[in-house]
TITI-640840 format. One record per residue (C-alpha): x, y, z; residue number from 0. Coordinates in pm, 1 decimal, m for minus. Layout:
REM residues N
REC          X          Y          Z    nr
REC          X          Y          Z   NUM
...
REM end
This chain:
REM residues 335
REC          X          Y          Z    nr
REC        0.0        0.0        0.0     0
REC      279.9      240.1       88.1     1
REC      451.8      169.7     m243.1     2
REC      130.4      233.2     m438.9     3
REC       70.2      558.8     m252.1     4
REC      426.9      671.9     m310.3     5
REC      403.7      592.1     m681.5     6
REC       82.4      790.5     m705.8     7
REC      232.6     1092.6     m525.1     8
REC      567.8     1084.2     m707.6     9
REC      458.3     1061.6    m1069.1    10
REC      738.0     1169.0    m1303.3    11
REC      507.8     1255.6    m1591.5    12
REC      679.2     1505.7    m1819.7    13
REC      433.0     1743.5    m1991.7    14
REC      493.8     1958.6    m2294.9    15
REC      723.6     2183.2    m2090.8    16
REC      979.0     1903.6    m2110.8    17
REC     1107.6     2037.7    m2442.2    18
REC     1196.2     2370.5    m2280.3    19
REC     1360.3     2189.8    m1989.1    20
REC     1574.5     1980.8    m2221.5    21
REC     1672.7     2282.9    m2432.7    22
REC     1767.9     2509.6    m2142.3    23
REC     1954.0     2232.5    m1961.0    24
REC     2146.1     2147.3    m2277.5    25
REC     2248.5     2511.4    m2318.0    26
REC     2354.1     2526.5    m1952.6    27
REC     2565.4     2212.8    m1988.7    28
REC     2736.0     2355.3    m2298.1    29
REC     2807.7     2685.8    m2124.1    30
REC     2944.5     2515.3    m1813.0    31
REC     3163.7     2297.6    m2034.5    32
REC     3300.4     2605.3    m2208.7    33
REC     3380.1     2790.8    m1887.5    34
REC     3554.6     2476.8    m1765.2    35
REC     3769.2     2465.4    m2077.9    36
REC     3856.7     2833.4    m2045.0    37
REC     3927.5     2792.3    m1671.0    38
REC     3672.1     3003.6    m1491.0    39
REC     3858.5     2948.5    m1162.3    40
REC     4114.9     3220.1    m1230.9    41
REC     4139.4     3537.0    m1027.2    42
REC     4100.8     3773.5    m1322.3    43
REC     3855.2     3627.0    m1571.6    44
REC     3691.9     3948.8    m1687.3    45
REC     3715.3     4049.9    m2050.3    46
REC     3607.4     4401.5    m2145.0    47
REC     3249.1     4442.1    m2021.7    48
REC     3306.2     4137.8    m1802.2    49
REC     3521.8     4347.6    m1569.9    50
REC     3358.7     4428.2    m1235.8    51
REC     3245.6     4782.4    m1171.2    52
REC     3332.6     4940.5     m839.1    53
REC     3221.2     5305.8     m842.2    54
REC     3378.5     5512.5     m565.4    55
REC     3051.2     5692.4     m497.8    56
REC     2921.7     5577.5     m159.8    57
REC     2560.1     5659.2     m241.8    58
REC     2566.9     5436.1     m548.4    59
REC     2713.1     5153.0     m344.6    60
REC     2448.1     5200.2      m74.9    61
REC     2164.3     5185.4     m329.5    62
REC     2317.5     4881.3     m500.2    63
REC     2361.4     4713.1     m162.6    64
REC     1995.6     4764.4      m78.1    65
REC     1879.5     4644.8     m420.0    66
REC     2094.1     4332.3     m397.7    67
REC     1897.6     4226.7      m88.5    68
REC     1612.7     4138.2     m323.8    69
REC     1824.1     3839.9     m427.8    70
REC     1962.8     3751.2      m86.0    71
REC     1864.1     3407.4       48.5    72
REC     1679.9     3555.6      349.0    73
REC     1452.9     3762.6      123.8    74
REC     1393.0     3486.8     m130.7    75
REC     1310.0     3240.4      146.7    76
REC     1069.0     3492.2      298.5    77
REC      909.3     3554.8      m40.5    78
REC      865.5     3183.8     m111.2    79
REC      719.7     3123.7      236.1    80
REC      466.4     3403.1      185.0    81
REC      378.2     3256.6     m154.6    82
REC      301.2     2925.8       12.4    83
REC      131.1     3042.4      330.0    84
REC      m65.7     3355.2      248.3    85
REC     m365.9     3420.0       29.1    86
REC     m510.4     3769.0       m1.9    87
REC     m665.1     3991.6     m266.6    88
REC     m329.5     4151.9     m342.4    89
REC     m124.1     3832.7     m326.0    90
REC     m297.5     3532.0     m468.4    91
REC     m163.7     3185.1     m533.8    92
REC     m493.1     2998.5     m524.9    93
REC     m380.0     2642.0     m466.9    94
REC     m140.7     2533.6     m195.6    95
REC       34.6     2298.8     m436.5    96
REC      127.6     2601.7     m647.2    97
REC      273.7     2770.1     m340.5    98
REC      452.4     2445.4     m254.2    99
REC      597.7     2445.7     m605.7   100
REC      750.8     2790.4     m539.9   101
REC      888.8     2675.0     m204.5   102
REC     1037.3     2360.5     m359.4   103
REC     1201.3     2558.2     m641.5   104
REC     1353.8     2792.1     m382.5   105
REC     1519.1     2511.0     m186.9   106
REC     1637.1     2344.1     m507.7   107
REC     1784.6     2671.7     m632.8   108
REC     1989.8     2722.5     m317.1   109
REC     2120.9     2366.0     m342.5   110
REC     2213.9     2418.9     m707.8   111
REC     2406.3     2733.4     m609.6   112
REC     2608.1     2544.8     m347.8   113
REC     2669.6     2257.0     m587.4   114
REC     2801.2     2469.2     m874.3   115
REC     3006.6     2702.3     m657.2   116
REC     3182.7     2415.8     m484.4   117
REC     3252.3     2245.4     m815.9   118
REC     3403.7     2545.0     m997.0   119
REC     3571.9     2710.7     m694.1   120
REC     3600.0     3044.8     m876.6   121
REC     3726.4     3340.8     m669.2   122
REC     3552.2     3674.6     m654.0   123
REC     3689.5     3982.4     m829.3   124
REC     3978.2     4157.5     m651.9   125
REC     3852.6     4382.2     m373.3   126
REC     3511.1     4214.0     m348.0   127
REC     3553.9     4158.2       24.0   128
REC     3634.5     4518.7      117.1   129
REC     3475.8     4859.8       69.2   130
REC     3560.2     5220.5      144.1   131
REC     3303.7     5364.1      383.2   132
REC     3143.5     5691.6      270.2   133
REC     3212.0     5992.4      491.2   134
REC     2840.3     6057.7      548.2   135
REC     2777.9     5711.8      692.6   136
REC     2715.0     5700.7     1071.9   137
REC     2969.8     5471.3     1243.2   138
REC     2688.5     5260.3     1388.1   139
REC     2589.9     5155.8     1032.7   140
REC     2942.9     5066.7      919.9   141
REC     2898.2     4692.5      977.9   142
REC     2566.5     4678.5      793.6   143
REC     2709.1     4879.5      503.8   144
REC     3000.2     4636.8      466.0   145
REC     2764.8     4340.5      487.3   146
REC     2540.4     4452.2      201.1   147
REC     2813.6     4588.9      m27.3   148
REC     3080.8     4318.9      m12.3   149
REC     3097.9     3954.0     m106.7   150
REC     3284.0     3650.1       24.1   151
REC     3316.2     3287.8      m78.1   152
REC     3313.6     3153.1     m431.9   153
REC     3171.9     3359.8     m715.6   154
REC     3070.9     3133.6    m1002.9   155
REC     2788.2     3128.4    m1075.4   156
REC     2624.9     3416.2     m892.1   157
REC     2397.4     3279.6     m621.7   158
REC     2195.2     3600.3     m620.3   159
REC     2139.0     3577.8     m996.3   160
REC     2046.5     3209.4     m988.8   161
REC     1822.7     3235.0     m682.8   162
REC     1645.0     3550.4     m795.4   163
REC     1580.6     3411.9    m1142.0   164
REC     1444.0     3082.8    m1010.8   165
REC     1222.5     3227.1     m736.2   166
REC     1093.2     3528.8     m928.8   167
REC     1018.7     3311.3    m1232.9   168
REC      840.9     3047.8    m1022.1   169
REC      624.4     3314.4     m859.2   170
REC      545.7     3481.6    m1191.9   171
REC      446.1     3140.8    m1327.6   172
REC      217.8     3051.8    m1036.8   173
REC       79.5     3389.5     m930.3   174
REC     m290.7     3433.2    m1001.3   175
REC     m322.5     3811.0    m1029.0   176
REC     m259.8     4049.5    m1315.3   177
REC     m177.7     3950.0    m1670.0   178
REC      105.6     3710.9    m1756.7   179
REC      283.9     3993.2    m1938.6   180
REC      271.3     4213.0    m1629.2   181
REC      390.7     3935.0    m1398.1   182
REC      681.2     3833.0    m1616.8   183
REC      776.9     4196.3    m1679.0   184
REC      797.6     4264.8    m1306.3   185
REC      995.0     3944.5    m1250.7   186
REC     1232.3     4032.3    m1533.6   187
REC     1285.8     4384.4    m1402.2   188
REC     1363.0     4247.2    m1055.1   189
REC     1616.2     4001.5    m1195.5   190
REC     1789.7     4273.3    m1398.8   191
REC     1811.5     4502.0    m1095.3   192
REC     1966.3     4230.6     m879.3   193
REC     2226.2     4116.4    m1132.4   194
REC     2316.0     4477.8    m1211.7   195
REC     2367.1     4546.5     m841.1   196
REC     2607.0     4252.0     m812.1   197
REC     2825.7     4381.4    m1093.2   198
REC     2809.3     4742.4     m971.2   199
REC     2919.5     4631.5     m624.5   200
REC     3220.2     4460.5     m780.1   201
REC     3143.9     4122.8     m622.2   202
REC     3081.9     3943.3     m953.2   203
REC     3189.9     3949.0    m1313.5   204
REC     2922.4     3966.9    m1579.1   205
REC     2993.2     3604.2    m1670.7   206
REC     2904.1     3502.3    m1314.6   207
REC     2561.4     3664.0    m1317.5   208
REC     2489.0     3562.6    m1677.7   209
REC     2543.9     3194.0    m1607.4   210
REC     2350.7     3232.6    m1281.5   211
REC     2047.0     3355.9    m1473.8   212
REC     2080.7     3073.4    m1726.7   213
REC     2102.3     2814.4    m1447.8   214
REC     1796.4     2964.4    m1276.8   215
REC     1594.5     2948.5    m1598.1   216
REC     1701.3     2589.0    m1656.2   217
REC     1604.4     2488.5    m1302.0   218
REC     1255.7     2639.8    m1329.1   219
REC     1202.9     2477.8    m1669.5   220
REC     1296.4     2137.7    m1527.9   221
REC     1074.8     2195.2    m1223.4   222
REC      777.4     2281.1    m1444.3   223
REC      838.8     1975.9    m1660.1   224
REC      852.1     1728.0    m1372.7   225
REC      636.9     1891.7    m1107.6   226
REC      406.0     2160.1    m1243.1   227
REC      113.1     2008.9    m1051.6   228
REC      314.5     1770.7     m834.0   229
REC      538.6     1967.1     m596.9   230
REC      663.2     1647.3     m434.9   231
REC      861.0     1586.8     m753.4   232
REC     1033.8     1923.0     m716.1   233
REC     1107.2     1859.0     m348.1   234
REC     1266.8     1531.6     m460.1   235
REC     1470.2     1722.2     m718.2   236
REC     1585.0     1960.4     m444.9   237
REC     1682.7     1669.8     m221.0   238
REC     1890.7     1522.2     m501.6   239
REC     2065.3     1850.7     m572.1   240
REC     2111.7     1900.9     m197.5   241
REC     2282.2     1564.2     m162.6   242
REC     2519.2     1647.7     m447.8   243
REC     2584.8     1991.2     m295.4   244
REC     2677.2     1835.7       40.7   245
REC     2917.0     1597.0     m133.6   246
REC     3073.5     1880.3     m332.9   247
REC     3108.5     2089.9      m17.7   248
REC     3274.4     1801.0      163.1   249
REC     3557.5     1803.3      m90.7   250
REC     3571.2     2182.7     m123.1   251
REC     3856.5     2382.4       35.8   252
REC     3596.1     2611.9      192.4   253
REC     3475.9     2326.9      411.9   254
REC     3140.1     2487.7      493.8   255
REC     2941.7     2170.7      449.9   256
REC     2669.3     2281.5      691.0   257
REC     2559.0     2555.1      449.1   258
REC     2473.1     2298.4      183.2   259
REC     2308.6     2086.9      452.4   260
REC     2055.9     2364.9      516.4   261
REC     1884.9     2321.0      184.6   262
REC     1911.7     1942.9      178.4   263
REC     1728.6     1938.3      511.1   264
REC     1474.0     2190.9      385.2   265
REC     1385.3     1983.6       77.8   266
REC     1364.6     1663.2      282.0   267
REC     1154.5     1816.6      560.2   268
REC      917.4     2009.5      335.2   269
REC      883.1     1716.6       95.4   270
REC      810.5     1476.3      378.6   271
REC      549.8     1708.8      528.1   272
REC      384.2     1760.7      189.8   273
REC      372.1     1386.4      127.9   274
REC      216.4     1327.1      468.6   275
REC      m47.7     1599.9      460.4   276
REC      m78.2     1781.2      123.1   277
REC     m246.4     2084.5      287.5   278
REC     m534.0     2254.4      109.3   279
REC     m556.7     2561.4      330.3   280
REC     m411.0     2911.4      320.8   281
REC     m353.7     3150.7      608.5   282
REC     m448.8     3513.0      638.8   283
REC     m157.5     3756.9      690.1   284
REC     m196.6     3768.2     1070.0   285
REC     m205.5     3388.6     1102.2   286
REC       96.5     3358.4      872.8   287
REC      286.4     3612.0     1082.6   288
REC      213.2     3424.9     1406.5   289
REC      301.7     3088.8     1252.0   290
REC      613.1     3231.1     1087.9   291
REC      776.3     3362.0     1406.1   292
REC      893.7     3024.2     1545.0   293
REC      992.3     2913.3     1195.0   294
REC     1203.9     3225.9     1145.1   295
REC     1364.5     3180.5     1488.1   296
REC     1464.5     2826.1     1392.9   297
REC     1623.0     2938.3     1064.0   298
REC     1811.8     3222.9     1230.1   299
REC     1935.2     3000.6     1512.1   300
REC     2078.0     2750.1     1264.5   301
REC     2244.8     3022.0     1057.0   302
REC     2399.8     3194.3     1358.0   303
REC     2527.3     2880.5     1530.6   304
REC     2652.5     2699.8     1216.7   305
REC     2596.9     2355.6     1375.3   306
REC     2740.0     2024.4     1249.2   307
REC     2585.2     1876.6      935.7   308
REC     2344.2     1629.4     1104.8   309
REC     2209.1     1901.2     1334.4   310
REC     2171.5     2141.4     1044.2   311
REC     1984.7     1890.1      828.7   312
REC     1748.3     1792.1     1109.7   313
REC     1692.8     2153.2     1217.6   314
REC     1615.4     2288.5      873.6   315
REC     1401.2     1984.0      794.5   316
REC     1194.5     2066.9     1101.7   317
REC     1168.6     2436.4     1008.2   318
REC     1072.1     2365.8      647.1   319
REC      836.4     2086.5      748.1   320
REC      664.3     2316.1      996.5   321
REC      623.5     2573.9      719.9   322
REC      439.6     2320.5      503.4   323
REC      230.9     2192.7      794.9   324
REC      138.5     2537.4      928.9   325
REC     m189.2     2579.5      731.9   326
REC     m313.3     2238.3      845.6   327
REC     m216.8     2300.8     1207.5   328
REC     m390.0     2640.7     1208.2   329
REC     m699.4     2492.8     1044.2   330
REC     m724.1     2233.8     1319.7   331
REC     m687.0     2503.5     1584.2   332
REC     m969.0     2698.3     1416.5   333
REC    m1197.8     2397.4     1453.4   334
REM end
């Protein structure tokens, strides 16, 4: 019985979107092969317009730093959680499985970022980890300014570009308000702003953000092909990518394996909760806020403490699973 139920839930039926998935993935593979041949893991890989831009104007850096937060993992995770939990007149994803699709794509995107970065091991542009503080900046804001305007870790491909493309595209695809042209235009504008901010800040070359966008498009196309109406398939995809990311991180000089473990745990926990319950409820904004507080505390605690891999996987699985279960739990409390 369990096997029959699992087969019914995890149906890898590829619809017509499969052609787009195959095409975009093939292009991504070709591009990644080319950058491997031309050695993307060199310190100075910019060519002409590929050179990073680092304007000395503090105001420009401040604006770019704020814009780049639209593609930061904390914001994308918040956005995906809202897409899953909340239904209102201004924000409408009618079916919970559509919101679950967005959440699953988000976790898979973060795992793909960790996988690719720890495979290519490409350094950031020179000076990406430091910034000159503007004279008008209050000393109390110096730490925050450095945090939003600098970059550390590996650079290729851009995690902000990949994550923003995947999450914004998934939301534009599933959102049930406005016209498709309007939704995709807004998503496209957001992606352009984020990738431009990364280059302006000097933390990425243009090749980094370009391949990040391509990888994000490919991921969403694959997710639509295998799990348009079956989010469990996309959670399974995320778990697979998360496993590969953990393995790549284990052999990476950076050695931050727990970071990859976050998203592996998230895909496993959310996928398991969806398989068990498949909620059909949404929350109003107040209910979502109340339910989201303990979930947010759990995510922050894991990020701040950087626990060992098993603890990270279990902790994020619990946080992501609670996110998926929240509408059902609240519905039972209502009754």
